[in-house]
C-alpha positions in Angstrom: 0.0 0.2 0.2 1.4 3.2 -0.9 2.6 5.3 2.1 0.5 9.0 1.6 3.0 12.0 1.8 2.5 14.9 3.7 1.9 18.0 2.3 4.9 20.1 2.8 4.1 23.2 0.3 3.6 27.0 2.3 0.3 26.1 4.3 1.3 23.0 5.7 1.4 22.9 9.7 4.9 22.2 11.6 5.0 18.6 12.4 5.1 18.2 16.2 8.4 17.2 16.8 10.2 20.3 14.7 13.4 20.3 16.4 15.5 17.5 16.3 17.5 15.7 18.5 20.9 17.7 18.6 18.9 21.0 18.8 17.4 20.0 21.8 20.5 19.4 23.4 22.4 22.8 21.8 19.1 24.1 24.0 20.1 22.6 27.5 23.3 23.7 27.0 22.7 27.1 25.8 20.1 26.8 29.5 23.3 26.0 31.5 25.1 28.0 30.1 22.3 31.6 31.1 22.0 30.2 34.3 25.7 29.7 35.5 26.3 32.5 33.9 24.3 34.7 36.3 26.1 36.9 38.6 22.8 36.1 41.6 22.3 33.0 43.0 19.7 30.5 41.6 18.3 27.4 43.3 15.2 25.4 42.5 13.8 23.1 44.5 10.9 20.1 43.5 8.4 20.1 46.4 9.9 16.8 48.2 13.4 19.2 48.4 15.0 18.0 45.3 18.0 20.3 44.0 17.3 20.5 40.4 19.1 24.0 39.7 21.8 25.6 41.3 24.4 27.8 39.6 28.2 28.6 39.9 26.9 32.3 41.8 25.2 29.7 44.3 28.0 27.5 45.3 30.0 30.5 45.2 28.1 32.5 47.4 27.3 29.6 49.9 30.8 28.0 49.3 29.1 24.3 48.4 29.9 22.5 45.1 27.0 23.0 42.6 28.2 19.6 41.1 27.3 17.8 44.8 24.4 20.1 45.2 22.4 19.7 42.3 19.7 16.1 42.9 20.7 16.0 46.1 18.3 16.6 48.6 18.8 20.0 50.1 18.2 19.1 53.5 21.2 17.4 53.2 23.6 20.3 53.0 24.7 22.4 56.6 25.7 25.3 55.1 22.0 25.4 52.8 19.7 25.2 56.1 18.4 28.2 56.4 18.0 29.0 53.1 16.3 25.5 52.5 14.0 26.1 55.3 13.4 29.0 53.9 12.4 28.1 50.8 9.7 25.0 52.3 8.1 28.0 54.0 7.3 29.5 50.7 6.0 26.9 49.6 2.7 28.1 51.2 4.1 32.0 50.2 6.5 33.7 48.8 8.9 35.9 49.9 10.3 38.8 48.8 13.4 40.7 49.4 14.2 38.8 52.9 18.0 38.6 54.8 18.8 35.3 56.0 22.4 34.5 57.9 24.1 31.7 55.9 27.6 30.1 57.5 30.1 28.7 54.6 32.0 26.0 55.6 34.9 27.6 56.2 33.3 29.5 59.6 31.9 32.7 56.9 28.8 34.1 57.8 27.6 36.2 55.4 24.2 37.6 55.0 22.0 36.3 51.7 19.1 38.8 50.7 17.0 36.4 49.0 13.3 36.4 47.0 11.4 33.3 46.0 8.8 32.6 43.7 6.7 29.3 43.6 7.3 27.2 40.2 3.8 26.1 39.1 3.1 23.3 36.2 0.4 22.9 34.7 -2.6 21.3 36.6 -0.8 20.1 38.6 -0.4 23.7 41.0 2.9 24.1 42.7 5.5 21.6 42.3 8.3 23.6 43.4 10.0 27.0 44.9 12.5 29.3 42.7 15.3 31.2 44.7 17.3 34.2 43.8 19.5 35.5 46.2 23.0 37.5 46.5 25.4 38.3 49.1 24.9 41.6 50.9 27.9 41.0 53.2 29.7 43.8 51.6 27.6 46.1 50.4 26.1 46.1 54.6 29.9 46.6 56.2 30.5 49.2 53.4 27.6 50.8 54.3 28.2 50.4 57.8 31.4 51.9 57.3 30.8 54.8 55.5 27.4 55.9 57.7 29.1 54.9 61.0 31.9 57.5 61.7 29.5 59.9 61.6 25.5 58.8 62.1 26.1 56.0 64.7 27.7 59.0 66.5 24.2 61.1 65.9 22.0 58.3 67.1 23.4 57.7 70.3 23.3 61.6 71.7 19.9 61.5 69.8 18.5 58.5 71.7 20.6 60.1 75.2 18.9 63.5 74.4 21.6 65.4 73.5 22.0 66.1 69.6 18.9 68.3 68.2 19.0 68.3 64.5 17.3 72.0 64.3 18.7 75.6 65.5 17.4 76.2 69.0 16.1 79.8 68.9 16.0 82.5 71.7 13.4 84.5 73.0 13.3 87.0 70.8 14.4 85.2 67.7 11.4 83.8 64.9 11.5 80.6 62.7 12.4 82.0 59.3 9.0 80.4 57.2 10.0 77.8 55.4 8.3 74.8 53.3 7.1 71.3 54.9 9.7 68.9 54.3 8.9 65.2 53.2 11.3 62.7 52.5 10.2 60.0 50.4 12.3 56.7 50.6 11.8 54.3 47.5 14.1 52.1 45.2 11.8 52.8 42.1 12.9 55.5 40.7 8.8 56.2 39.5 7.6 56.0 42.2 9.7 58.0 43.5 8.8 61.0 40.6 5.4 60.4 41.4 5.4 60.6 45.2 7.4 64.1 44.1 5.4 65.3 41.8 2.3 64.9 43.9 4.1 66.4 47.1 5.3 69.6 45.4 2.0 70.0 43.8 1.0 70.5 47.0 3.8 72.7 48.6 5.8 70.8 50.0 9.9 70.3 49.8 10.5 66.9 48.8 13.8 65.0 49.6 14.9 61.2 48.0 15.9 59.2 49.3 16.9 55.5 47.5 18.6 53.2 50.0 19.3 52.7 53.9 21.9 55.0 53.8 20.7 58.0 52.6 17.4 57.4 54.6 19.0 56.9 58.0 21.8 60.2 56.9 19.0 62.7 55.4 16.7 61.3 58.5 19.5 63.0 60.5 20.6 65.7 58.8 18.5 67.7 57.2 15.3 69.0 59.1 12.4 66.2 57.9 8.8 66.9 58.5 7.6 63.1 57.2 8.9 60.0 56.4 7.4 58.5 53.6 8.9 54.9 53.9 8.8 51.3 51.2 9.0 48.8 53.5 10.2 46.7 50.7 13.5 48.1 49.7 15.7 46.1 48.4 18.6 46.5 51.1 16.7 47.7 53.6 14.9 46.2 56.4 11.5 49.1 56.3 10.3 47.9 60.5 14.6 48.4 61.4 14.3 51.6 60.4 10.6 52.3 61.8 11.9 51.0 65.2 15.2 53.3 64.5 13.1 56.1 64.0 11.0 56.1 67.0 14.0 55.3 69.5 15.8 58.3 68.1 13.4 60.9 66.3 10.0 59.5 67.4 8.5 63.1 67.0 9.3 62.3 63.0 5.4 60.4 61.8 5.9 58.2 59.4 3.8 56.8 55.9 4.5 53.4 55.2 3.8 51.8 51.5 4.3 48.0 50.3 2.5 45.6 48.4 0.2 43.3 50.7 -2.5 44.6 53.1 -1.8 42.5 55.6 1.0 44.7 56.9 -1.6 46.9 57.9 -2.0 46.0 61.2 1.3 44.9 62.1 2.7 48.2 60.5 0.5 50.6 62.5 0.8 49.5 66.3 4.0 51.5 66.4 3.2 55.2 67.4 5.4 57.4 65.2 3.5 55.4 61.3 0.3 57.1 61.2 -0.9 55.3 57.9 0.3 52.2 55.7 -0.9 52.5 51.8 -0.8 49.3 50.1 0.6 50.4 46.5 -0.4 51.2 44.5 -1.0 54.5 46.2 -3.6 56.9 44.7 -2.8 60.4 44.9 -5.9 60.6 47.2 -4.6 58.3 49.8 -1.1 60.1 49.9 -2.5 63.5 50.3 -5.2 62.6 52.6 -1.9 60.0 54.7 0.7 62.9 54.5 -1.6 65.5 55.5 -2.6 63.8 58.5 1.2 62.9 58.6 2.1 66.6 58.5 -0.6 68.0 60.7 0.5 65.0 63.6 4.3 67.1 62.7 3.1 69.9 63.6 0.8 68.9 66.7 3.8 67.5 68.2 6.2 71.0 67.2 3.9 73.4 69.2 3.9 71.2 72.3 7.5 70.9 72.3 7.7 74.9 71.8 4.8 75.1 74.6 6.9 73.3 77.4 
């Protein structure tokens, strides 16, 4: 019986397995090259705890041999204990921009910044977790060294009540008029620009901070009436900043922003936090929160002057 010839003309549909075997192998090689070219660590663990991706950068950061980790149970490696624990928890809820501490086989302690993502396959739901992480140890050391010489001293003085950021006036001296100043702390440039446009139209002076170092420096060296703080900046623990300001400058109101409504009740327990705005932030809510914060700042200033 003659074999039916398949139409190979311009309108013919391609065969299902149009990529030859050697082409598939080449794609796999390209995937490995791409994964290993990343500067950040990449680890993928399935729902049973088996490591199915562990790139070169992950090995350099953790001190583990990628060949020994790959296709092994993650919890067999002591160095990866905290990382593995976080990834297992992420099967229920992914985490963004968390910091954990790792101790390498040589005893070196490292601070790792990590975000996790769920891995899904078709209709099977969650089948694993993807972790992307980077070594923040040197970054934190550089920040502490740079800020420590001046800012740490000011923090201690403020906590002790011996440092005053604003000029103390004499009995006949009036405070010069100035616009209310708002410090906007957010890592995203477009978000900072949006806040600045809204605030400047409202008559405020706007200062910008894009990382932890700039927040600390400007909040202690500038006359700030209000801080708008993104709790999820990559190199910054927003709650730590809130707690630090509550200790060193409790009269500075803070408006917090974030990507989750769940933060609302937790953040508002701090007395210096006047509002929590989930992103994306609307102009109306932003203006309302800023007005509330500046009103609180004005009342506190009047109370201090009156006393």
